Backbone as CSV, one residue per row, in Angstrom:
resi,resn,N_x,N_y,N_z,CA_x,CA_y,CA_z,C_x,C_y,C_z
1,UNK,-4.517,-26.639,24.693,-4.649,-25.597,25.490,-6.049,-25.544,25.965
2,UNK,-6.323,-25.302,27.307,-7.634,-25.396,27.662,-8.563,-24.085,27.303
3,UNK,-9.729,-24.237,26.999,-10.437,-23.302,26.371,-11.996,-23.495,27.200
4,UNK,-12.767,-22.439,27.463,-13.948,-22.284,27.999,-15.139,-22.965,27.188
5,UNK,-14.704,-23.335,25.830,-15.941,-24.012,25.194,-15.376,-24.792,24.073
6,UNK,-15.937,-25.648,23.579,-15.396,-26.590,22.511,-16.266,-26.899,21.229
7,UNK,-15.876,-28.026,20.694,-16.712,-28.266,19.397,-18.145,-28.521,19.657
8,UNK,-18.371,-29.489,20.446,-19.629,-29.916,20.834,-20.422,-28.866,21.563
9,UNK,-21.847,-28.876,21.226,-22.677,-27.784,21.882,-22.753,-28.043,23.514
10,UNK,-22.815,-27.030,24.278,-23.001,-27.129,25.694,-24.366,-27.758,25.934
11,UNK,-25.227,-27.471,25.151,-26.661,-28.308,25.599,-26.518,-29.799,25.327
12,UNK,-25.898,-30.103,24.217,-25.513,-31.711,24.208,-24.798,-32.329,25.252
13,UNK,-23.705,-31.564,25.576,-23.012,-32.198,26.625,-23.554,-32.128,28.008
14,UNK,-24.468,-31.062,28.371,-25.106,-31.071,29.276,-26.042,-32.271,29.519
15,UNK,-26.783,-32.547,28.364,-27.806,-33.740,28.078,-26.819,-35.114,28.462
16,UNK,-25.716,-35.250,28.025,-24.912,-36.331,28.220,-24.805,-36.586,29.722
17,UNK,-24.308,-35.433,30.274,-23.899,-35.524,31.867,-25.100,-35.886,32.440
18,UNK,-26.198,-35.319,32.212,-27.544,-35.721,33.046,-27.864,-37.311,32.784
19,UNK,-27.723,-37.705,31.732,-27.983,-39.135,31.356,-26.986,-40.064,31.970
20,UNK,-25.707,-39.798,31.961,-24.615,-40.562,32.686,-25.007,-40.484,34.183
21,UNK,-25.297,-39.446,34.866,-25.436,-39.559,36.341,-26.883,-40.132,36.608
22,UNK,-27.581,-40.258,35.650,-28.863,-41.008,35.803,-28.657,-42.511,35.797
23,UNK,-27.952,-42.806,34.958,-27.613,-44.410,34.743,-26.728,-44.710,35.750
24,UNK,-25.622,-43.939,35.993,-24.742,-44.346,36.883,-24.364,-43.464,38.006
25,UNK,-25.307,-43.399,38.871,-25.349,-42.401,40.043,-24.301,-42.766,41.044
26,UNK,-23.703,-41.814,41.409,-22.443,-41.982,42.358,-22.170,-40.827,43.205
27,UNK,-21.285,-40.808,44.221,-20.857,-39.601,45.129,-20.118,-38.456,44.343
28,UNK,-19.449,-39.080,43.348,-18.659,-38.086,42.645,-19.122,-37.505,41.374
29,UNK,-20.388,-37.582,40.902,-20.866,-37.337,39.876,-21.041,-35.655,39.661
30,UNK,-20.616,-34.904,40.236,-20.552,-33.329,39.921,-19.813,-33.081,38.722
31,UNK,-18.631,-33.783,38.815,-17.926,-33.761,37.497,-18.077,-34.969,36.718
32,UNK,-18.094,-34.549,35.197,-18.237,-35.672,34.237,-17.105,-35.339,33.213
33,UNK,-16.405,-36.326,32.811,-15.464,-36.134,31.636,-16.061,-36.749,30.419
34,UNK,-16.185,-36.097,29.273,-16.550,-36.656,27.978,-15.441,-36.525,27.022
35,UNK,-15.115,-37.768,26.543,-13.961,-37.824,25.258,-14.701,-37.929,24.089
36,UNK,-14.653,-37.154,22.947,-15.216,-37.498,21.758,-14.026,-37.813,20.931
37,UNK,-13.999,-39.020,20.417,-12.774,-39.721,19.483,-12.928,-38.989,18.251
38,UNK,-14.096,-38.601,17.600,-14.173,-38.092,16.367,-13.512,-36.740,16.254
39,UNK,-13.748,-36.122,17.256,-13.100,-34.629,17.449,-11.766,-34.495,18.108
40,UNK,-11.240,-35.776,18.727,-10.174,-35.726,19.492,-10.197,-34.493,20.655
41,UNK,-11.324,-34.551,21.290,-11.565,-33.477,22.319,-12.033,-34.250,23.595
42,UNK,-11.550,-33.758,24.737,-12.008,-33.793,26.191,-12.511,-32.836,26.761
43,UNK,-13.779,-33.104,27.216,-14.587,-32.026,27.750,-14.767,-32.371,29.343
44,UNK,-14.500,-31.235,30.246,-14.936,-31.607,31.739,-16.002,-30.580,32.039
45,UNK,-17.077,-31.416,32.535,-18.225,-30.802,32.727,-18.440,-30.748,34.492
46,UNK,-18.701,-29.504,34.906,-19.182,-29.406,36.308,-20.491,-28.967,36.377
47,UNK,-21.099,-29.904,37.025,-22.963,-29.767,37.340,-23.376,-29.537,35.981
48,UNK,-23.021,-30.144,34.982,-23.547,-30.270,33.647,-23.123,-28.693,32.663
49,UNK,-22.229,-27.961,33.260,-21.773,-27.057,32.530,-20.194,-27.269,32.089
50,UNK,-20.047,-27.107,30.867,-18.551,-27.245,30.425,-17.506,-26.132,31.168
51,UNK,-16.616,-26.925,31.638,-15.632,-26.002,32.446,-14.448,-25.871,31.780
52,UNK,-13.874,-26.953,31.091,-12.836,-26.791,30.407,-12.696,-27.913,29.167
53,UNK,-12.024,-27.388,27.973,-11.819,-28.285,26.894,-10.498,-28.510,26.628
54,UNK,-10.111,-29.793,26.299,-8.829,-29.787,25.577,-8.839,-30.777,24.527
55,UNK,-7.778,-30.705,23.694,-7.252,-31.575,22.480,-6.775,-32.746,23.168
56,UNK,-7.062,-33.707,22.826,-6.258,-35.023,23.079,-6.087,-35.944,21.943
57,UNK,-5.263,-37.044,22.354,-5.083,-38.188,21.280,-5.382,-39.498,21.699
58,UNK,-6.368,-40.227,21.100,-6.662,-41.464,21.215,-6.131,-42.445,20.385
59,UNK,-6.357,-43.874,20.244,-5.602,-44.728,19.585,-5.364,-44.475,18.007
60,UNK,-4.173,-44.810,17.608,-3.864,-44.603,16.184,-4.472,-45.858,15.502
61,UNK,-5.129,-46.807,16.307,-5.764,-48.142,15.595,-7.265,-47.944,15.747
62,UNK,-7.913,-46.746,16.227,-9.192,-46.476,16.162,-9.696,-47.092,17.551
63,UNK,-11.084,-47.431,17.635,-11.691,-47.779,18.887,-11.865,-49.285,18.964
64,UNK,-11.956,-49.797,20.203,-11.990,-51.163,20.418,-11.980,-51.690,21.732
65,UNK,-12.800,-52.383,22.386,-12.679,-52.813,23.764,-11.823,-53.907,24.181
66,UNK,-11.508,-54.704,23.183,-10.865,-56.013,23.323,-9.537,-55.836,23.946
67,UNK,-9.114,-56.636,24.817,-7.671,-56.882,25.222,-6.760,-57.195,23.987
68,UNK,-5.659,-56.509,24.240,-4.618,-56.920,23.058,-4.852,-56.097,21.434
69,UNK,-5.898,-55.323,21.681,-6.199,-54.622,20.252,-5.460,-53.166,20.385
70,UNK,-4.962,-52.860,21.329,-4.303,-51.449,21.215,-5.224,-50.453,20.593
71,UNK,-6.714,-50.478,21.046,-7.499,-49.470,20.570,-8.132,-48.821,21.804
72,UNK,-8.493,-47.671,21.654,-9.184,-46.885,22.755,-10.660,-47.498,22.961
73,UNK,-10.837,-47.860,24.261,-12.167,-48.386,24.620,-13.162,-47.246,24.566
74,UNK,-14.408,-47.632,24.342,-15.524,-46.514,24.366,-16.640,-47.058,25.466
75,UNK,-17.421,-46.191,25.810,-18.497,-46.369,26.791,-18.315,-45.685,27.965
76,UNK,-18.678,-46.172,29.014,-18.593,-45.323,30.416,-17.741,-45.927,31.412
77,UNK,-17.022,-45.287,32.007,-15.963,-45.632,32.947,-16.171,-44.722,34.073
78,UNK,-15.118,-45.006,35.299,-14.941,-44.084,36.315,-13.292,-44.116,36.460
79,UNK,-13.055,-43.010,36.759,-11.601,-42.887,37.434,-11.149,-43.845,38.535
80,UNK,-10.423,-44.882,38.364,-10.440,-45.902,39.504,-9.257,-45.463,40.452
81,UNK,-8.312,-44.775,39.902,-7.053,-44.403,40.676,-6.292,-43.364,40.123
82,UNK,-5.676,-42.504,40.830,-4.933,-41.406,40.345,-3.414,-41.452,40.724
83,UNK,-2.407,-41.153,40.056,-1.202,-40.994,40.317,-0.357,-39.893,39.869
84,UNK,0.498,-39.602,40.531,1.443,-38.371,39.897,1.344,-37.058,40.874
85,UNK,0.522,-36.892,41.619,0.179,-35.602,42.246,1.461,-35.156,42.829
86,UNK,1.837,-33.710,42.447,3.174,-33.111,42.615,4.223,-33.273,41.896
87,UNK,4.230,-34.334,41.042,5.322,-34.644,40.149,5.509,-33.284,39.093
88,UNK,6.588,-33.104,38.734,7.206,-32.135,37.686,6.510,-32.577,36.419
89,UNK,6.012,-31.461,35.579,5.601,-31.646,34.116,6.826,-32.448,33.466
90,UNK,6.294,-33.598,32.781,7.133,-34.460,32.002,7.895,-35.525,32.586
91,UNK,7.409,-35.801,33.763,8.006,-36.868,34.824,7.517,-38.101,33.837
92,UNK,8.165,-38.997,33.860,8.060,-40.336,33.066,7.669,-41.425,34.488
93,UNK,6.495,-42.083,34.033,5.959,-42.902,34.958,6.037,-44.333,34.426
94,UNK,6.283,-45.189,35.014,6.481,-46.725,34.729,5.758,-47.566,35.574
95,UNK,4.807,-48.307,35.154,3.735,-49.132,35.781,3.133,-48.154,37.173
96,UNK,2.933,-47.000,36.716,2.476,-45.863,37.458,3.367,-45.457,38.534
97,UNK,4.382,-45.617,38.451,5.334,-45.228,39.611,6.322,-44.106,38.916
98,UNK,6.710,-43.108,39.662,7.411,-41.871,39.244,8.924,-42.708,39.116
99,UNK,9.411,-42.558,37.887,10.899,-42.904,37.684,12.060,-41.829,38.128
100,UNK,11.443,-40.633,38.302,12.330,-39.532,38.872,12.958,-39.091,37.366
101,UNK,12.597,-39.516,36.103,13.185,-38.982,34.988,12.219,-38.133,34.382
102,UNK,12.708,-37.191,33.389,11.915,-36.271,32.607,12.032,-36.669,30.907
103,UNK,10.892,-36.734,30.465,10.781,-37.002,29.131,11.093,-35.826,28.456
104,UNK,11.761,-36.209,27.068,11.803,-35.075,26.018,10.867,-34.770,25.405
105,UNK,10.156,-33.614,25.284,9.018,-33.208,24.704,9.047,-33.110,23.396
106,UNK,8.325,-33.730,22.577,8.479,-33.878,20.998,7.394,-32.792,20.589
107,UNK,7.685,-31.792,19.921,6.563,-30.759,19.329,6.294,-31.154,17.852
108,UNK,7.084,-31.553,17.195,7.098,-31.745,15.700,6.070,-32.839,15.623
109,UNK,4.812,-32.709,14.829,4.069,-33.996,14.772,4.617,-35.162,13.747
110,UNK,5.568,-34.832,13.219,6.277,-35.695,12.231,7.133,-36.715,12.867
111,UNK,7.697,-36.403,14.102,8.518,-37.137,14.931,7.778,-37.849,16.099
112,UNK,8.486,-39.055,16.233,7.718,-39.851,17.193,8.688,-40.333,18.463
113,UNK,8.077,-40.769,19.641,9.028,-41.043,20.579,9.243,-42.641,20.449
114,UNK,10.484,-42.952,20.992,10.981,-44.249,20.657,10.096,-45.329,21.535
115,UNK,9.527,-44.822,22.462,8.972,-45.621,23.514,7.354,-44.854,23.629
116,UNK,6.230,-45.615,24.032,5.017,-45.295,24.585,5.134,-44.933,25.845
117,UNK,5.676,-43.497,26.226,5.836,-43.260,27.520,4.457,-42.424,28.028
118,UNK,4.519,-42.674,29.463,3.352,-42.110,30.096,3.947,-40.866,31.064
119,UNK,3.466,-39.882,31.100,4.081,-38.682,31.529,3.314,-37.818,32.613
120,UNK,3.683,-37.226,33.500,3.093,-36.095,34.438,2.109,-36.523,35.201
121,UNK,0.952,-37.202,34.927,0.038,-37.686,35.550,-0.801,-38.958,34.958
122,UNK,-1.403,-39.705,35.793,-2.047,-40.831,35.340,-3.361,-41.116,36.197
123,UNK,-4.476,-41.427,35.201,-5.816,-41.478,35.695,-6.287,-42.838,35.377
124,UNK,-6.170,-43.794,36.024,-6.509,-45.298,35.659,-8.142,-45.300,35.476
125,UNK,-8.593,-45.860,34.344,-10.077,-45.967,34.133,-10.430,-47.559,34.341
126,UNK,-11.630,-47.659,34.900,-12.354,-49.028,35.022,-13.718,-48.858,34.376
127,UNK,-13.957,-49.698,33.719,-15.325,-49.764,32.871,-16.413,-50.162,33.915
128,UNK,-17.728,-49.610,33.416,-18.939,-49.799,34.215,-19.968,-50.620,33.363
129,UNK,-19.651,-51.237,32.187,-20.732,-51.809,31.302,-20.193,-53.256,31.254
130,UNK,-20.654,-54.287,32.124,-20.464,-55.510,32.213,-20.365,-56.180,30.637
131,UNK,-19.312,-56.884,30.182,-19.554,-57.565,29.256,-19.095,-56.748,27.810
132,UNK,-19.037,-55.269,28.014,-18.770,-54.394,27.219,-17.388,-53.725,27.412
133,UNK,-17.134,-53.163,28.476,-15.814,-52.463,28.876,-15.487,-52.970,30.376
134,UNK,-16.267,-54.086,30.935,-16.008,-54.417,32.043,-16.035,-56.170,32.098
135,UNK,-14.882,-56.742,32.874,-14.984,-58.165,32.706,-14.294,-58.909,31.626
136,UNK,-13.802,-59.916,31.916,-13.687,-60.805,30.639,-12.326,-60.129,29.844
137,UNK,-12.485,-60.375,28.531,-11.231,-59.950,27.671,-11.590,-58.639,27.089
138,UNK,-12.453,-57.693,27.826,-13.069,-56.400,27.634,-12.535,-55.507,28.789
139,UNK,-12.003,-55.871,29.730,-11.924,-55.253,30.932,-10.941,-54.056,30.818
140,UNK,-11.585,-52.831,30.812,-10.888,-51.804,30.564,-9.592,-51.627,31.771
141,UNK,-9.770,-51.867,32.886,-8.937,-51.751,34.163,-7.740,-52.799,33.927
142,UNK,-7.878,-53.863,33.386,-6.835,-54.856,33.149,-6.174,-54.493,31.985
143,UNK,-6.862,-53.767,31.230,-6.109,-53.450,29.874,-5.002,-52.158,30.204
144,UNK,-5.099,-51.472,31.320,-4.240,-50.492,31.762,-4.588,-49.455,30.914
145,UNK,-5.719,-49.056,30.773,-6.165,-47.611,30.040,-6.191,-46.499,30.869
146,UNK,-5.335,-45.451,30.675,-5.153,-44.352,31.429,-5.609,-43.027,30.521
147,UNK,-5.794,-41.985,31.281,-5.538,-40.593,30.629,-4.359,-40.065,31.351
148,UNK,-3.417,-39.719,30.429,-2.161,-39.357,30.916,-1.401,-38.349,29.985
149,UNK,-0.333,-37.920,30.528,0.367,-37.229,29.470,1.420,-37.815,28.606
150,UNK,1.823,-37.088,27.670,2.712,-37.782,26.646,4.041,-36.961,26.183
151,UNK,5.093,-37.461,25.736,5.936,-36.498,25.102,5.644,-36.236,23.848
152,UNK,4.897,-36.872,23.138,4.254,-36.563,21.893,3.304,-35.465,21.825
153,UNK,3.712,-34.222,22.299,2.728,-33.167,22.244,2.351,-32.721,20.936
154,UNK,3.363,-32.768,19.905,3.036,-32.324,18.740,1.867,-33.138,17.993
155,UNK,1.626,-34.434,18.470,0.726,-34.894,17.903,-0.819,-35.109,18.641
156,UNK,-0.747,-34.344,19.619,-2.175,-34.238,20.221,-3.074,-33.424,19.204
157,UNK,-4.072,-34.232,19.086,-5.227,-33.785,18.348,-5.013,-34.739,17.191
158,UNK,-4.058,-35.659,17.032,-3.996,-36.735,16.003,-4.045,-38.160,16.940
159,UNK,-4.842,-39.120,16.181,-4.962,-40.250,16.774,-3.544,-40.913,16.937
160,UNK,-2.853,-41.269,17.996,-1.519,-41.607,17.943,-1.258,-42.729,19.111
161,UNK,-2.022,-42.848,20.079,-1.873,-43.476,21.209,-1.871,-45.030,21.024
162,UNK,-1.523,-45.923,22.074,-1.620,-47.357,21.902,-2.925,-47.835,22.820
163,UNK,-3.845,-46.952,23.025,-5.284,-47.382,23.573,-5.551,-46.235,24.492
164,UNK,-4.644,-45.588,25.209,-4.995,-44.491,26.086,-5.511,-43.212,25.691
165,UNK,-6.109,-42.438,26.391,-6.229,-41.105,26.090,-5.337,-40.157,26.451
166,UNK,-4.325,-39.677,25.515,-3.206,-38.977,25.826,-3.697,-37.275,25.783
167,UNK,-2.780,-36.543,26.765,-3.041,-35.195,26.721,-1.774,-34.339,26.730
168,UNK,-1.663,-33.198,26.549,-0.626,-32.188,26.809,-0.388,-32.253,28.293
169,UNK,0.982,-32.181,28.481,1.310,-32.442,30.011,0.653,-31.222,30.786
170,UNK,0.805,-29.980,30.452,0.160,-29.073,31.433,-1.450,-29.303,31.428
171,UNK,-1.960,-29.895,30.415,-3.380,-29.957,30.450,-3.776,-31.194,31.513
172,UNK,-2.893,-32.280,31.324,-3.346,-33.298,32.264,-3.146,-33.151,33.707
173,UNK,-2.161,-32.126,33.900,-2.032,-31.849,35.511,-2.924,-30.934,35.854
174,UNK,-3.540,-30.008,34.948,-4.693,-29.200,35.286,-5.942,-30.168,35.445
175,UNK,-6.313,-30.988,34.714,-7.480,-32.112,34.720,-7.285,-32.641,36.131
176,UNK,-6.236,-33.336,36.244,-5.915,-34.134,37.484,-6.392,-33.277,38.704
177,UNK,-5.975,-32.089,38.894,-6.149,-31.359,39.946,-7.790,-30.968,40.084
178,UNK,-8.622,-31.247,38.949,-9.962,-30.767,39.086,-10.902,-32.017,39.378
179,UNK,-10.422,-33.125,39.113,-11.349,-34.307,39.249,-10.935,-35.355,40.485
180,UNK,-11.823,-35.870,41.326,-11.612,-36.784,42.019,-11.496,-38.358,41.561
181,UNK,-11.104,-39.252,42.216,-11.278,-40.689,42.073,-12.769,-40.883,42.229
182,UNK,-13.509,-41.673,41.093,-14.705,-41.948,40.928,-15.366,-41.241,40.072
183,UNK,-14.827,-40.013,39.366,-15.409,-39.400,38.223,-15.849,-40.064,37.147
184,UNK,-16.943,-39.828,36.707,-17.571,-40.299,35.573,-16.814,-40.074,34.263
185,UNK,-16.359,-41.038,33.372,-15.813,-40.745,32.181,-16.625,-41.372,30.965
186,UNK,-16.818,-40.619,29.966,-17.528,-41.403,28.933,-16.784,-41.064,27.553
187,UNK,-16.331,-42.123,27.130,-15.548,-42.040,25.713,-16.601,-42.528,24.640
188,UNK,-16.793,-41.382,23.789,-17.795,-41.595,22.705,-17.243,-41.914,21.253
189,UNK,-17.682,-42.888,20.853,-17.000,-43.520,19.509,-17.051,-42.493,18.475
190,UNK,-17.812,-41.561,18.243,-17.825,-40.536,17.418,-18.618,-40.893,15.900
191,UNK,-19.046,-42.175,15.969,-19.759,-42.521,14.840,-21.394,-42.587,15.213
192,UNK,-21.767,-41.787,16.034,-23.129,-41.811,16.767,-23.288,-40.531,17.353
193,UNK,-24.591,-40.011,17.555,-24.694,-38.789,18.448,-24.235,-38.993,19.694
194,UNK,-23.532,-37.834,20.420,-22.890,-37.950,21.616,-23.898,-38.488,22.813
195,UNK,-25.061,-38.218,22.562,-26.115,-38.664,23.504,-26.464,-40.024,23.389
196,UNK,-26.171,-40.680,22.491,-26.469,-42.265,22.162,-25.167,-42.794,22.792
197,UNK,-25.304,-43.189,24.134,-24.360,-43.897,24.823,-24.304,-45.254,24.599
198,UNK,-23.082,-45.708,23.870,-23.218,-47.239,23.682,-22.906,-48.361,24.549
199,UNK,-23.564,-49.389,24.637,-23.279,-50.504,25.391,-22.962,-51.765,24.745
200,UNK,-22.813,-51.666,23.403,-22.397,-52.752,22.415,-22.092,-52.196,21.166
201,UNK,-21.204,-52.932,20.484,-20.815,-52.488,18.926,-21.633,-53.162,18.127
């Protein structure tokens, strides 16, 4: 559920947003998304102020930028494309296309979906750090890393994905409506201060 504040301090998040906008200036930098892997939290900042906070689920295998790792990449990204506007909550997407089918939402964290379904909304990320999360065998876009909804809502807050950032369906719909293509996204590894933005492992 979205809340007006989160685990990280507002001052720290504001400093992160300023540094990201300085390093990666662009026309859509009013909003910045920060994902803290350690806390399994996603923060949406608007002009440096925390607007919304959500629980999320990153990879069950931890962090890693290499293709085939099924790990969640870290570093700095932008939302390259968005899919699903207007689709009902729980809509299943396959290759970013609306299948017209709805997923069965699983609220018990002990139960798992038979497939790694993408639901409700899709925000496809592209890396901004060559050799780290852009290009070659670490290219985030070619790894099909998304922020998306999931039927496994009971496991939100627990690392459970195959590399993407999963959200509650109502939350991803809300976030989708707030951020344009081009929005900066910082996925923080959690093993260093949020303000220490990585460009290598």
